[in-house]
Residue, then its C-alpha position, 0 to 999 in steps of 0.5 A: m513517510a512517519g507510521l504506517i500509511l495506508l494507499q488504496g485504490v483503484p488499481f494505480v494505487m500499484r504505480l504510485g506506491l511503486t513511485m512513492a518505493v523510488r523516491s525514497l530510493l533516490a534519497g538512499d534507503r535501503l526498503c525490503w518490500v512484500d509482495g501479496v499480488n505479484a506486483f513489483d516491476p524491476y522494469a518500471v524503477a530503471r524506467l524511473a532511475k533513468r528519467a532520474g538520471r540515476s543507474p537501475k541497478e545502485l536503485l534495484a541493487r537496494v530493494y528486498v523483493s520477498r513474494a507470497f502466495t498463499c495467505h499462509q506464506l505471507h504471513a510467515l514472512v510479515v510475522g517472522r520473516l520480515p522482522r529479521a531482514v529491516s533488523e539484519l538489513p538494516a533497513d530503511g521502510v517496508v512496502a506491503v503490497g496486496l496484503g489483503a489480496t491472498f485471505h481471500d482463499d474459499e478453502v481457508p476458513v473464514a475464521e482462520a484467514t481472519a486470525l492469522f491476517d489480524e498478526v500480520v497487522r500486528g507484526l506490522e504495527r510491531l515494526v513501526a511501534q520501533g520506528v520503521p516506517v511501513l508504505v501499504v499498498n491495498p489496490y481494492l478487490p472485489q471481495d473487499y466489499r463482500e468480506p470488508r474485514f481485512a481493508q477495514a483492518l489496516a484501516r484502523a492500523a494505519s496513522v493516515v489513510l490515502a484512498v485514491d478513486p474514480a471521480e469526474d474529472g479524472l481521479a480524487l485523493r481523500v486523505r483521511p488522517d483520523r483512527k476512526g476505523r473508516v476506510p474511505r471507498p466508492a460510493s458505488r460498488d460496480p466500476s461499470t457504472g463508474w465509482v464517484p466519491r462521496a464525502k465524508d465526515g472528516l475526509r480532505h478531498h484533493g481533486l486530481r486528474s488521471r492523467l497526470r503523471e505517477g511521479t506528480w501523483a508521488a509528490a502529491l502523495a508525499g506531501a498529503v503525508g507530510 
């Protein structure tokens, strides 16, 4: 994985992101995990490690988790602490989950939240420029449909956008390899109607069923990125 990869879609993407991180840990990498939605699951890491015949303690010792519960905390983490942590550990990559969640805060003015989030994105871009791979996992939030600016900012910064959306036969993976700022998203905004992805220019569609194990999905995503 190289550059900034954005994995977005239904909540299943959080499991996929964790599985992709475990694949890196199994290869010997050390990772910084930045969490804006409290998604890191050490029990899932342990389960995947045992499935691979490895020690859970060994893998967990090489992932460094930092959680943020407000947009100001996340900003301070990514802009201030993360670059130092990546350099001092050193870390081989960064996984950032739910970055936009804390910025949908009614108590924070939109202009302030937007400025802070833009600095977060630039902070990630600086890491990428230094050769640090960054995987951003962005589960769809209801707020993203009302105010999509945070999701769009991530998409513009990404070298590849991977979108996992509901489809008639399960789930569909869509890959956007360009940097034109288009955000792959469900055709419908109402989950009760069933989300069906639309064909769009510049997107490649891969039909995948949701019943596949997350390891199979992770391998497919790795192939799409590589």
